[in-house]
ROLUMMI-677761 format. One record per atom (N, C-alpha, C, O, CB): residue in one letter; y, z, x. Coordinates in steps of 0.001 Angstrom, whole numbers, padded with zeros to 6 digits, m for minus. Last residue first. Glycine has a CB too. Example, Ala and Ser with C-alpha at 12.3 -4.5 7.8 and 13.67 -1.06 7.14 Angstrom:
<nodes>
<node residuo="s" Y="m002250" Z="007080" X="012850"/>
<node residuo="s" Y="m001060" Z="007140" X="013670"/>
<node residuo="s" Y="000030" Z="007870" X="012900"/>
<node residuo="s" Y="001138" Z="008039" X="013409"/>
<node residuo="s" Y="m000598" Z="005725" X="014084"/>
<node residuo="a" Y="m005690" Z="007800" X="013190"/>
<node residuo="a" Y="m004500" Z="007800" X="012300"/>
<node residuo="a" Y="m003300" Z="007800" X="013200"/>
<node residuo="a" Y="m003319" Z="008465" X="014236"/>
<node residuo="a" Y="m004473" Z="009046" X="011308"/>
</nodes>
This chain:
<nodes>
<node residuo="e" Y="100039" Z="095876" X="120797"/>
<node residuo="e" Y="100214" Z="097242" X="121010"/>
<node residuo="e" Y="100906" Z="097374" X="122300"/>
<node residuo="e" Y="101189" Z="098489" X="122738"/>
<node residuo="e" Y="098929" Z="097991" X="120972"/>
<node residuo="t" Y="100503" Z="093638" X="117992"/>
<node residuo="t" Y="100530" Z="093808" X="119385"/>
<node residuo="t" Y="100570" Z="095313" X="119729"/>
<node residuo="t" Y="101156" Z="096029" X="118918"/>
<node residuo="t" Y="101711" Z="093063" X="119970"/>
<node residuo="g" Y="100534" Z="093363" X="115217"/>
<node residuo="g" Y="099278" Z="093259" X="115826"/>
<node residuo="g" Y="099268" Z="093536" X="117376"/>
<node residuo="g" Y="098205" Z="093651" X="117985"/>
<node residuo="g" Y="098762" Z="091920" X="115537"/>
<node residuo="g" Y="103033" Z="093956" X="114402"/>
<node residuo="g" Y="102715" Z="092707" X="114252"/>
<node residuo="g" Y="101359" Z="092389" X="115083"/>
<node residuo="g" Y="101155" Z="091268" X="115549"/>
<node residuo="g" Y="103899" Z="091896" X="114646"/>
<node residuo="s" Y="103752" Z="096588" X="114131"/>
<node residuo="s" Y="104111" Z="095991" X="115323"/>
<node residuo="s" Y="103726" Z="094541" X="115415"/>
<node residuo="s" Y="104049" Z="093905" X="116418"/>
<node residuo="s" Y="103548" Z="096722" X="116389"/>
<node residuo="k" Y="102616" Z="097264" X="111588"/>
<node residuo="k" Y="104215" Z="097346" X="111833"/>
<node residuo="k" Y="104537" Z="096621" X="113043"/>
<node residuo="k" Y="105602" Z="096004" X="113049"/>
<node residuo="k" Y="104789" Z="098865" X="112009"/>
<node residuo="v" Y="099901" Z="097259" X="112276"/>
<node residuo="v" Y="100460" Z="096038" X="111453"/>
<node residuo="v" Y="101787" Z="096073" X="111613"/>
<node residuo="v" Y="102331" Z="094984" X="111797"/>
<node residuo="v" Y="100158" Z="096014" X="109943"/>
<node residuo="r" Y="099691" Z="099219" X="114051"/>
<node residuo="r" Y="099266" Z="097956" X="114548"/>
<node residuo="r" Y="100018" Z="096689" X="113728"/>
<node residuo="r" Y="100503" Z="095644" X="114161"/>
<node residuo="r" Y="097648" Z="097909" X="114407"/>
<node residuo="e" Y="100350" Z="101343" X="112604"/>
<node residuo="e" Y="101297" Z="100933" X="113374"/>
<node residuo="e" Y="101006" Z="099707" X="114106"/>
<node residuo="e" Y="101896" Z="099140" X="114740"/>
<node residuo="e" Y="101618" Z="101898" X="114161"/>
<node residuo="k" Y="098184" Z="101404" X="110628"/>
<node residuo="k" Y="099703" Z="101313" X="110245"/>
<node residuo="k" Y="100486" Z="100902" X="111194"/>
<node residuo="k" Y="101375" Z="100110" X="110885"/>
<node residuo="k" Y="100285" Z="102498" X="109836"/>
<node residuo="w" Y="096064" Z="102028" X="112366"/>
<node residuo="w" Y="096327" Z="100726" X="111976"/>
<node residuo="w" Y="097536" Z="100360" X="111224"/>
<node residuo="w" Y="097917" Z="099191" X="111153"/>
<node residuo="w" Y="095336" Z="100344" X="111298"/>
<node residuo="g" Y="096789" Z="104646" X="112944"/>
<node residuo="g" Y="096641" Z="103632" X="114027"/>
<node residuo="g" Y="096878" Z="102233" X="113468"/>
<node residuo="g" Y="097677" Z="101425" X="113942"/>
<node residuo="g" Y="095216" Z="103712" X="114685"/>
<node residuo="s" Y="096344" Z="105869" X="110522"/>
<node residuo="s" Y="097530" Z="105850" X="111069"/>
<node residuo="s" Y="097760" Z="104722" X="112492"/>
<node residuo="s" Y="098811" Z="104180" X="112836"/>
<node residuo="s" Y="097734" Z="107358" X="111388"/>
<node residuo="n" Y="094377" Z="104242" X="108355"/>
<node residuo="n" Y="094333" Z="105265" X="109427"/>
<node residuo="n" Y="095788" Z="104895" X="110169"/>
<node residuo="n" Y="096201" Z="103744" X="110313"/>
<node residuo="n" Y="092848" Z="105118" X="110494"/>
<node residuo="p" Y="095487" Z="103721" X="104984"/>
<node residuo="p" Y="094865" Z="103263" X="106146"/>
<node residuo="p" Y="095242" Z="104534" X="107095"/>
<node residuo="p" Y="096011" Z="105466" X="106857"/>
<node residuo="p" Y="095423" Z="101716" X="106653"/>
<node residuo="k" Y="094085" Z="104457" X="101990"/>
<node residuo="k" Y="095133" Z="105102" X="102793"/>
<node residuo="k" Y="094813" Z="104797" X="104200"/>
<node residuo="k" Y="093939" Z="105482" X="104733"/>
<node residuo="k" Y="095231" Z="106642" X="102554"/>
<node residuo="f" Y="093737" Z="102974" X="098837"/>
<node residuo="f" Y="093271" Z="103012" X="100137"/>
<node residuo="f" Y="094474" Z="103622" X="101031"/>
<node residuo="f" Y="095649" Z="103320" X="100821"/>
<node residuo="f" Y="092798" Z="101551" X="100584"/>
<node residuo="n" Y="092512" Z="103777" X="095527"/>
<node residuo="n" Y="093652" Z="103741" X="096278"/>
<node residuo="n" Y="093119" Z="103665" X="097874"/>
<node residuo="n" Y="092096" Z="104294" X="098144"/>
<node residuo="n" Y="094587" Z="105054" X="095902"/>
<node residuo="l" Y="091954" Z="102865" X="092226"/>
<node residuo="l" Y="091367" Z="103031" X="093521"/>
<node residuo="l" Y="092505" Z="102784" X="094313"/>
<node residuo="l" Y="093347" Z="101919" X="094070"/>
<node residuo="l" Y="090154" Z="102129" X="093854"/>
<node residuo="v" Y="092731" Z="104725" X="089375"/>
<node residuo="v" Y="092852" Z="103612" X="090031"/>
<node residuo="v" Y="092367" Z="103900" X="091567"/>
<node residuo="v" Y="092403" Z="105036" X="092042"/>
<node residuo="v" Y="094288" Z="103117" X="089868"/>
<node residuo="l" Y="092210" Z="105822" X="085913"/>
<node residuo="l" Y="091758" Z="105998" X="087248"/>
<node residuo="l" Y="091861" Z="104676" X="088174"/>
<node residuo="l" Y="091226" Z="103667" X="087868"/>
<node residuo="l" Y="090321" Z="106488" X="087168"/>
<node residuo="k" Y="094642" Z="106713" X="083538"/>
<node residuo="k" Y="093517" Z="105824" X="083885"/>
<node residuo="k" Y="093326" Z="106050" X="085525"/>
<node residuo="k" Y="094253" Z="106414" X="086248"/>
<node residuo="k" Y="093875" Z="104161" X="083442"/>
<node residuo="p" Y="096085" Z="107637" X="080406"/>
<node residuo="p" Y="095765" Z="108066" X="081749"/>
<node residuo="p" Y="094699" Z="106946" X="082308"/>
<node residuo="p" Y="093975" Z="106357" X="081506"/>
<node residuo="p" Y="095144" Z="109645" X="081734"/>
<node residuo="p" Y="098104" Z="105443" X="078556"/>
<node residuo="p" Y="097001" Z="106553" X="078390"/>
<node residuo="p" Y="096849" Z="106539" X="080075"/>
<node residuo="p" Y="097336" Z="105702" X="080835"/>
<node residuo="p" Y="095367" Z="106093" X="077277"/>
<node residuo="i" Y="101386" Z="105403" X="077671"/>
<node residuo="i" Y="100405" Z="104746" X="078473"/>
<node residuo="i" Y="099470" Z="105598" X="078649"/>
<node residuo="i" Y="099879" Z="106721" X="078946"/>
<node residuo="i" Y="100819" Z="104247" X="079678"/>
<node residuo="l" Y="103211" Z="104801" X="074758"/>
<node residuo="l" Y="102407" Z="105832" X="075393"/>
<node residuo="l" Y="101463" Z="104875" X="076203"/>
<node residuo="l" Y="100895" Z="103886" X="075740"/>
<node residuo="l" Y="101620" Z="106906" X="074300"/>
<node residuo="m" Y="106500" Z="103521" X="074357"/>
<node residuo="m" Y="104947" Z="103208" X="074330"/>
<node residuo="m" Y="104308" Z="104223" X="075122"/>
<node residuo="m" Y="104847" Z="104535" X="076184"/>
<node residuo="m" Y="104539" Z="101755" X="074922"/>
<node residuo="r" Y="109481" Z="102798" X="072776"/>
<node residuo="r" Y="108703" Z="103658" X="073694"/>
<node residuo="r" Y="107402" Z="103318" X="073357"/>
<node residuo="r" Y="107113" Z="102875" X="072245"/>
<node residuo="r" Y="108952" Z="105179" X="073591"/>
<node residuo="q" Y="111531" Z="099858" X="072576"/>
<node residuo="q" Y="110509" Z="100711" X="072065"/>
<node residuo="q" Y="109762" Z="101428" X="073101"/>
<node residuo="q" Y="109418" Z="100883" X="074150"/>
<node residuo="q" Y="109603" Z="099969" X="071271"/>
<node residuo="g" Y="113697" Z="098242" X="073703"/>
<node residuo="g" Y="113906" Z="099799" X="073728"/>
<node residuo="g" Y="112766" Z="100630" X="073145"/>
<node residuo="g" Y="112840" Z="101859" X="073135"/>
<node residuo="g" Y="115182" Z="100181" X="072923"/>
<node residuo="t" Y="113325" Z="095661" X="073959"/>
<node residuo="t" Y="113466" Z="096141" X="072645"/>
<node residuo="t" Y="113663" Z="097643" X="072448"/>
<node residuo="t" Y="113771" Z="098203" X="071357"/>
<node residuo="t" Y="112344" Z="095736" X="071936"/>
<node residuo="s" Y="113445" Z="095093" X="076760"/>
<node residuo="s" Y="114082" Z="094208" X="075812"/>
<node residuo="s" Y="114224" Z="094735" X="074460"/>
<node residuo="s" Y="115165" Z="094335" X="073775"/>
<node residuo="s" Y="113380" Z="092997" X="075736"/>
<node residuo="p" Y="112316" Z="097198" X="078072"/>
<node residuo="p" Y="113496" Z="097150" X="078243"/>
<node residuo="p" Y="114368" Z="096146" X="077294"/>
<node residuo="p" Y="115574" Z="096256" X="077072"/>
<node residuo="p" Y="113568" Z="096925" X="079519"/>
<node residuo="n" Y="109996" Z="099569" X="076701"/>
<node residuo="n" Y="110234" Z="098236" X="076888"/>
<node residuo="n" Y="111685" Z="097964" X="077028"/>
<node residuo="n" Y="112398" Z="098453" X="076152"/>
<node residuo="n" Y="109665" Z="097486" X="075829"/>
<node residuo="v" Y="109303" Z="102515" X="078455"/>
<node residuo="v" Y="110279" Z="101855" X="077581"/>
<node residuo="v" Y="110316" Z="100508" X="077786"/>
<node residuo="v" Y="110624" Z="100098" X="078905"/>
<node residuo="v" Y="111578" Z="102343" X="077725"/>
<node residuo="m" Y="106495" Z="104827" X="078490"/>
<node residuo="m" Y="107104" Z="103732" X="079096"/>
<node residuo="m" Y="108091" Z="103077" X="078131"/>
<node residuo="m" Y="107742" Z="103064" X="076951"/>
<node residuo="m" Y="106069" Z="102772" X="079564"/>
<node residuo="i" Y="105078" Z="107710" X="079515"/>
<node residuo="i" Y="105863" Z="107217" X="078400"/>
<node residuo="i" Y="106649" Z="106078" X="079078"/>
<node residuo="i" Y="107353" Z="106285" X="080066"/>
<node residuo="i" Y="106820" Z="108374" X="077695"/>
<node residuo="r" Y="101839" Z="108550" X="080533"/>
<node residuo="r" Y="103414" Z="108463" X="080792"/>
<node residuo="r" Y="103905" Z="107515" X="079547"/>
<node residuo="r" Y="103211" Z="106789" X="078835"/>
<node residuo="r" Y="103837" Z="107710" X="082457"/>
<node residuo="e" Y="099004" Z="110228" X="082201"/>
<node residuo="e" Y="099698" Z="109679" X="080962"/>
<node residuo="e" Y="101074" Z="109559" X="081040"/>
<node residuo="e" Y="101645" Z="110474" X="081635"/>
<node residuo="e" Y="099459" Z="110457" X="079823"/>
<node residuo="l" Y="098485" Z="109723" X="085672"/>
<node residuo="l" Y="098586" Z="110480" X="084585"/>
<node residuo="l" Y="099290" Z="109653" X="083216"/>
<node residuo="l" Y="099974" Z="108634" X="083305"/>
<node residuo="l" Y="099389" Z="111722" X="085067"/>
<node residuo="k" Y="095862" Z="108435" X="087390"/>
<node residuo="k" Y="097348" Z="108196" X="087173"/>
<node residuo="k" Y="097400" Z="109014" X="085781"/>
<node residuo="k" Y="096505" Z="108956" X="084937"/>
<node residuo="k" Y="097867" Z="106420" X="087088"/>
<node residuo="k" Y="093729" Z="109634" X="089792"/>
<node residuo="k" Y="093952" Z="109621" X="088426"/>
<node residuo="k" Y="095430" Z="109505" X="088240"/>
<node residuo="k" Y="096204" Z="110288" X="088790"/>
<node residuo="k" Y="093370" Z="110829" X="087756"/>
<node residuo="k" Y="092082" Z="107955" X="092451"/>
<node residuo="k" Y="093118" Z="108783" X="091818"/>
<node residuo="k" Y="093261" Z="108478" X="090569"/>
<node residuo="k" Y="093029" Z="107357" X="090115"/>
<node residuo="k" Y="094344" Z="108718" X="092386"/>
<node residuo="v" Y="089530" Z="107662" X="094777"/>
<node residuo="v" Y="089877" Z="107262" X="093142"/>
<node residuo="v" Y="090879" Z="108312" X="092837"/>
<node residuo="v" Y="090562" Z="109496" X="092951"/>
<node residuo="v" Y="088461" Z="107361" X="091934"/>
<node residuo="e" Y="089859" Z="106116" X="097938"/>
<node residuo="e" Y="089717" Z="107352" X="097061"/>
<node residuo="e" Y="090115" Z="106872" X="095653"/>
<node residuo="e" Y="090852" Z="105916" X="095414"/>
<node residuo="e" Y="090679" Z="108633" X="097572"/>
<node residuo="f" Y="089361" Z="105459" X="101441"/>
<node residuo="f" Y="089214" Z="104795" X="099987"/>
<node residuo="f" Y="088964" Z="105905" X="098947"/>
<node residuo="f" Y="087946" Z="106590" X="099048"/>
<node residuo="f" Y="087923" Z="103695" X="099915"/>
<node residuo="t" Y="090745" Z="105643" X="104431"/>
<node residuo="t" Y="090065" Z="106439" X="103228"/>
<node residuo="t" Y="090308" Z="105698" X="101998"/>
<node residuo="t" Y="091438" Z="105380" X="101628"/>
<node residuo="t" Y="090637" Z="107951" X="103029"/>
<node residuo="g" Y="090352" Z="104029" X="107730"/>
<node residuo="g" Y="090937" Z="104700" X="106583"/>
<node residuo="g" Y="090015" Z="105296" X="105583"/>
<node residuo="g" Y="088806" Z="105451" X="105757"/>
<node residuo="g" Y="091762" Z="103801" X="105908"/>
<node residuo="f" Y="089527" Z="103640" X="110481"/>
<node residuo="f" Y="090081" Z="102545" X="109706"/>
<node residuo="f" Y="090834" Z="103056" X="108514"/>
<node residuo="f" Y="091928" Z="102548" X="108270"/>
<node residuo="f" Y="088997" Z="101603" X="109265"/>
<node residuo="n" Y="088263" Z="105642" X="112034"/>
<node residuo="n" Y="089262" Z="104508" X="112570"/>
<node residuo="n" Y="089591" Z="103368" X="111680"/>
<node residuo="n" Y="089897" Z="102261" X="112124"/>
<node residuo="n" Y="088709" Z="103859" X="113802"/>
<node residuo="p" Y="085649" Z="105951" X="109479"/>
<node residuo="p" Y="086394" Z="106278" X="110726"/>
<node residuo="p" Y="086984" Z="105097" X="111352"/>
<node residuo="p" Y="086547" Z="103946" X="111329"/>
<node residuo="p" Y="085520" Z="106945" X="111721"/>
<node residuo="v" Y="086277" Z="106084" X="106223"/>
<node residuo="v" Y="085602" Z="104952" X="107150"/>
<node residuo="v" Y="086605" Z="105496" X="108576"/>
<node residuo="v" Y="087830" Z="105460" X="108689"/>
<node residuo="v" Y="085911" Z="102912" X="106457"/>
<node residuo="l" Y="085427" Z="108105" X="103571"/>
<node residuo="l" Y="086299" Z="107868" X="104928"/>
<node residuo="l" Y="085666" Z="106988" X="105713"/>
<node residuo="l" Y="084456" Z="107124" X="105898"/>
<node residuo="l" Y="086549" Z="109109" X="105808"/>
<node residuo="i" Y="085850" Z="107937" X="100244"/>
<node residuo="i" Y="084881" Z="107468" X="101434"/>
<node residuo="i" Y="085882" Z="107221" X="102646"/>
<node residuo="i" Y="086820" Z="106427" X="102707"/>
<node residuo="i" Y="083952" Z="105957" X="101041"/>
<node residuo="s" Y="085591" Z="110004" X="097495"/>
<node residuo="s" Y="086324" Z="109500" X="098308"/>
<node residuo="s" Y="085422" Z="108914" X="099574"/>
<node residuo="s" Y="084345" Z="109449" X="099836"/>
<node residuo="s" Y="087321" Z="110498" X="098601"/>
<node residuo="d" Y="084208" Z="110066" X="094121"/>
<node residuo="d" Y="084130" Z="110569" X="095535"/>
<node residuo="d" Y="085023" Z="109481" X="096381"/>
<node residuo="d" Y="085150" Z="108311" X="096018"/>
<node residuo="d" Y="082457" Z="110668" X="096094"/>
<node residuo="d" Y="083823" Z="109622" X="091462"/>
<node residuo="d" Y="085201" Z="110009" X="091956"/>
<node residuo="d" Y="084947" Z="110572" X="093444"/>
<node residuo="d" Y="085577" Z="111562" X="093816"/>
<node residuo="d" Y="085947" Z="111192" X="090923"/>
<node residuo="e" Y="081596" Z="108170" X="090934"/>
<node residuo="e" Y="081514" Z="109675" X="090842"/>
<node residuo="e" Y="082732" Z="110266" X="091465"/>
<node residuo="e" Y="082652" Z="111383" X="091976"/>
<node residuo="e" Y="080231" Z="110246" X="091549"/>
<node residuo="q" Y="082390" Z="105571" X="091183"/>
<node residuo="q" Y="082109" Z="106000" X="089917"/>
<node residuo="q" Y="081849" Z="107486" X="089833"/>
<node residuo="q" Y="081878" Z="108033" X="088731"/>
<node residuo="q" Y="081015" Z="105262" X="089423"/>
<node residuo="f" Y="082437" Z="105734" X="094073"/>
<node residuo="f" Y="083775" Z="105596" X="093362"/>
<node residuo="f" Y="083461" Z="106143" X="091927"/>
<node residuo="f" Y="084146" Z="107058" X="091471"/>
<node residuo="f" Y="084362" Z="103971" X="093333"/>
<node residuo="h" Y="079863" Z="105459" X="094738"/>
<node residuo="h" Y="080462" Z="106590" X="094921"/>
<node residuo="h" Y="081917" Z="106715" X="094384"/>
<node residuo="h" Y="082462" Z="107816" X="094303"/>
<node residuo="h" Y="080384" Z="106822" X="096229"/>
<node residuo="d" Y="079046" Z="102952" X="093719"/>
<node residuo="d" Y="078632" Z="103961" X="093215"/>
<node residuo="d" Y="079205" Z="105284" X="093449"/>
<node residuo="d" Y="079124" Z="106173" X="092601"/>
<node residuo="d" Y="077563" Z="103930" X="093459"/>
<node residuo="g" Y="080870" Z="101390" X="095561"/>
<node residuo="g" Y="081081" Z="101363" X="094198"/>
<node residuo="g" Y="080575" Z="102505" X="093405"/>
<node residuo="g" Y="081285" Z="103062" X="092568"/>
<node residuo="g" Y="080556" Z="100230" X="093719"/>
<node residuo="m" Y="079522" Z="101923" X="097978"/>
<node residuo="m" Y="080765" Z="102429" X="097866"/>
<node residuo="m" Y="081232" Z="102450" X="096336"/>
<node residuo="m" Y="081890" Z="103396" X="095902"/>
<node residuo="m" Y="081668" Z="101628" X="098752"/>
<node residuo="a" Y="077090" Z="100394" X="097445"/>
<node residuo="a" Y="077081" Z="101917" X="097608"/>
<node residuo="a" Y="078655" Z="102583" X="097569"/>
<node residuo="a" Y="078838" Z="103715" X="097123"/>
<node residuo="a" Y="076322" Z="102273" X="099123"/>
<node residuo="e" Y="078291" Z="097941" X="097177"/>
<node residuo="e" Y="077623" Z="098553" X="096046"/>
<node residuo="e" Y="077604" Z="100026" X="096152"/>
<node residuo="e" Y="077974" Z="100795" X="095264"/>
<node residuo="e" Y="076245" Z="098050" X="095914"/>
<node residuo="i" Y="079214" Z="097456" X="099606"/>
<node residuo="i" Y="080057" Z="097340" X="098578"/>
<node residuo="i" Y="079512" Z="098083" X="097309"/>
<node residuo="i" Y="080235" Z="098726" X="096549"/>
<node residuo="i" Y="080299" Z="095923" X="098352"/>
<node residuo="v" Y="076667" Z="097529" X="101123"/>
<node residuo="v" Y="077790" Z="098464" X="101569"/>
<node residuo="v" Y="078746" Z="098558" X="100272"/>
<node residuo="v" Y="079055" Z="099684" X="099883"/>
<node residuo="v" Y="078642" Z="097847" X="102984"/>
<node residuo="t" Y="075297" Z="095536" X="100033"/>
<node residuo="t" Y="074864" Z="096593" X="099957"/>
<node residuo="t" Y="075900" Z="097766" X="100301"/>
<node residuo="t" Y="075857" Z="098844" X="099708"/>
<node residuo="t" Y="073794" Z="096517" X="100663"/>
<node residuo="n" Y="077044" Z="093183" X="100836"/>
<node residuo="n" Y="076777" Z="093490" X="099503"/>
<node residuo="n" Y="076300" Z="094862" X="099211"/>
<node residuo="n" Y="076782" Z="095433" X="098234"/>
<node residuo="n" Y="075870" Z="092599" X="099031"/>
<node residuo="v" Y="076604" Z="093354" X="103643"/>
<node residuo="v" Y="077936" Z="093583" X="103093"/>
<node residuo="v" Y="077819" Z="093919" X="101577"/>
<node residuo="v" Y="078457" Z="094865" X="101115"/>
<node residuo="v" Y="078849" Z="092318" X="103323"/>
<node residuo="m" Y="073796" Z="092709" X="103770"/>
<node residuo="m" Y="074382" Z="093934" X="104271"/>
<node residuo="m" Y="075806" Z="094330" X="103759"/>
<node residuo="m" Y="076101" Z="095497" X="103498"/>
<node residuo="m" Y="074426" Z="093824" X="105714"/>
<node residuo="r" Y="073849" Z="090091" X="102681"/>
<node residuo="r" Y="073148" Z="091256" X="102087"/>
<node residuo="r" Y="073605" Z="092655" X="102554"/>
<node residuo="r" Y="073754" Z="093598" X="101777"/>
<node residuo="r" Y="071701" Z="091128" X="102379"/>
<node residuo="q" Y="075342" Z="088996" X="104650"/>
<node residuo="q" Y="075839" Z="088822" X="103297"/>
<node residuo="q" Y="075030" Z="090004" X="102601"/>
<node residuo="q" Y="075673" Z="090840" X="101967"/>
<node residuo="q" Y="075556" Z="087245" X="102645"/>
<node residuo="t" Y="073432" Z="089214" X="106918"/>
<node residuo="t" Y="074852" Z="089842" X="106867"/>
<node residuo="t" Y="075608" Z="089942" X="105485"/>
<node residuo="t" Y="076390" Z="090863" X="105247"/>
<node residuo="t" Y="075751" Z="089024" X="107779"/>
<node residuo="d" Y="071459" Z="087680" X="106096"/>
<node residuo="d" Y="071322" Z="089110" X="106393"/>
<node residuo="d" Y="072591" Z="089906" X="106279"/>
<node residuo="d" Y="072750" Z="090978" X="105694"/>
<node residuo="d" Y="070790" Z="089280" X="107745"/>
<node residuo="e" Y="072717" Z="085161" X="106014"/>
<node residuo="e" Y="071970" Z="085676" X="104777"/>
<node residuo="e" Y="071828" Z="087206" X="104786"/>
<node residuo="e" Y="072010" Z="087911" X="103794"/>
<node residuo="e" Y="070517" Z="085035" X="104691"/>
<node residuo="q" Y="073591" Z="084804" X="108549"/>
<node residuo="q" Y="074476" Z="084757" X="107591"/>
<node residuo="q" Y="073953" Z="085601" X="106204"/>
<node residuo="q" Y="074592" Z="086423" X="105548"/>
<node residuo="q" Y="074753" Z="083267" X="107376"/>
<node residuo="s" Y="071697" Z="086624" X="110997"/>
<node residuo="s" Y="071858" Z="085690" X="110253"/>
<node residuo="s" Y="072867" Z="085825" X="109187"/>
<node residuo="s" Y="073083" Z="086983" X="108830"/>
<node residuo="s" Y="070765" Z="085424" X="109846"/>
<node residuo="r" Y="073271" Z="088477" X="113957"/>
<node residuo="r" Y="072418" Z="088470" X="112694"/>
<node residuo="r" Y="072554" Z="087037" X="111785"/>
<node residuo="r" Y="073586" Z="086386" X="111944"/>
<node residuo="r" Y="072911" Z="089794" X="111755"/>
<node residuo="g" Y="074929" Z="089152" X="115757"/>
<node residuo="g" Y="074024" Z="088401" X="116090"/>
<node residuo="g" Y="072889" Z="088255" X="115071"/>
<node residuo="g" Y="071739" Z="087948" X="115382"/>
<node residuo="g" Y="073649" Z="088812" X="117250"/>
<node residuo="t" Y="077617" Z="090160" X="115175"/>
<node residuo="t" Y="076344" Z="091101" X="115151"/>
<node residuo="t" Y="075099" Z="090433" X="115623"/>
<node residuo="t" Y="074163" Z="091183" X="115903"/>
<node residuo="t" Y="076044" Z="091629" X="113705"/>
<node residuo="r" Y="079379" Z="088125" X="115193"/>
<node residuo="r" Y="079558" Z="089404" X="116294"/>
<node residuo="r" Y="078293" Z="090188" X="116188"/>
<node residuo="r" Y="077949" Z="090867" X="117155"/>
<node residuo="r" Y="080926" Z="090506" X="115952"/>
<node residuo="n" Y="078306" Z="086328" X="113386"/>
<node residuo="n" Y="078513" Z="086000" X="114997"/>
<node residuo="n" Y="078672" Z="087164" X="115914"/>
<node residuo="n" Y="078256" Z="087239" X="117070"/>
<node residuo="n" Y="079812" Z="085144" X="115246"/>
<node residuo="a" Y="078584" Z="087770" X="111078"/>
<node residuo="a" Y="077285" Z="087226" X="111631"/>
<node residuo="a" Y="077220" Z="086992" X="113022"/>
<node residuo="a" Y="076298" Z="087355" X="113752"/>
<node residuo="a" Y="076948" Z="086012" X="111038"/>
<node residuo="l" Y="081313" Z="087870" X="110991"/>
<node residuo="l" Y="080738" Z="089133" X="111103"/>
<node residuo="l" Y="079127" Z="088990" X="111654"/>
<node residuo="l" Y="078555" Z="089785" X="112400"/>
<node residuo="l" Y="080867" Z="089847" X="109635"/>
<node residuo="e" Y="081997" Z="085166" X="110507"/>
<node residuo="e" Y="082301" Z="085918" X="111819"/>
<node residuo="e" Y="081646" Z="087112" X="111877"/>
<node residuo="e" Y="081357" Z="087451" X="113024"/>
<node residuo="e" Y="083716" Z="086212" X="112033"/>
<node residuo="s" Y="080596" Z="084759" X="108192"/>
<node residuo="s" Y="080290" Z="083954" X="109334"/>
<node residuo="s" Y="080689" Z="084486" X="110524"/>
<node residuo="s" Y="079986" Z="084392" X="111531"/>
<node residuo="s" Y="080813" Z="082731" X="109247"/>
<node residuo="i" Y="081935" Z="086470" X="106335"/>
<node residuo="i" Y="080385" Z="086773" X="106701"/>
<node residuo="i" Y="080035" Z="086033" X="107852"/>
<node residuo="i" Y="079192" Z="086536" X="108595"/>
<node residuo="i" Y="079332" Z="086380" X="105557"/>
<node residuo="y" Y="084653" Z="085464" X="106559"/>
<node residuo="y" Y="084209" Z="086679" X="106884"/>
<node residuo="y" Y="082865" Z="086918" X="107348"/>
<node residuo="y" Y="082581" Z="087424" X="108434"/>
<node residuo="y" Y="084399" Z="087374" X="105929"/>
<node residuo="d" Y="084233" Z="082656" X="105483"/>
<node residuo="d" Y="084704" Z="082977" X="106768"/>
<node residuo="d" Y="084460" Z="084396" X="107346"/>
<node residuo="d" Y="084093" Z="084513" X="108515"/>
<node residuo="d" Y="086059" Z="082734" X="106750"/>
<node residuo="k" Y="083344" Z="083689" X="102832"/>
<node residuo="k" Y="082477" Z="082757" X="103688"/>
<node residuo="k" Y="082862" Z="082859" X="105218"/>
<node residuo="k" Y="082020" Z="083096" X="106084"/>
<node residuo="k" Y="082658" Z="081209" X="103190"/>
<node residuo="n" Y="085553" Z="084950" X="101998"/>
<node residuo="n" Y="084281" Z="085737" X="101965"/>
<node residuo="n" Y="083527" Z="084991" X="103147"/>
<node residuo="n" Y="083170" Z="085540" X="104189"/>
<node residuo="n" Y="083438" Z="085697" X="100409"/>
<node residuo="n" Y="088599" Z="083977" X="103735"/>
<node residuo="n" Y="087906" Z="084171" X="102528"/>
<node residuo="n" Y="086351" Z="084717" X="102879"/>
<node residuo="n" Y="086045" Z="084873" X="104061"/>
<node residuo="n" Y="087930" Z="082752" X="101697"/>
<node residuo="m" Y="091563" Z="084765" X="105180"/>
<node residuo="m" Y="090109" Z="084732" X="105494"/>
<node residuo="m" Y="089388" Z="084848" X="103970"/>
<node residuo="m" Y="089667" Z="085756" X="103187"/>
<node residuo="m" Y="089664" Z="086075" X="106608"/>
</nodes>
């Protein structure tokens, strides 16, 4: 499902226009991004948790040359789904 299809489906379910729905989705995404910049995690009830994690500095070896390289630490966005969603996906969507 692409963005246009998602916005259309969401607009139909909420009874709002596609333009209003697009603005709402953009606002939610911007607000989430602002919290991620502050290293906050976001819990979406009955869905899962988005959190920023720090990957530590590590040494990597290039397998073809054997050269060792230092990989600097970085922040990554992680999503941990609700256990109910994990089970639904594992069972193929049937409950």
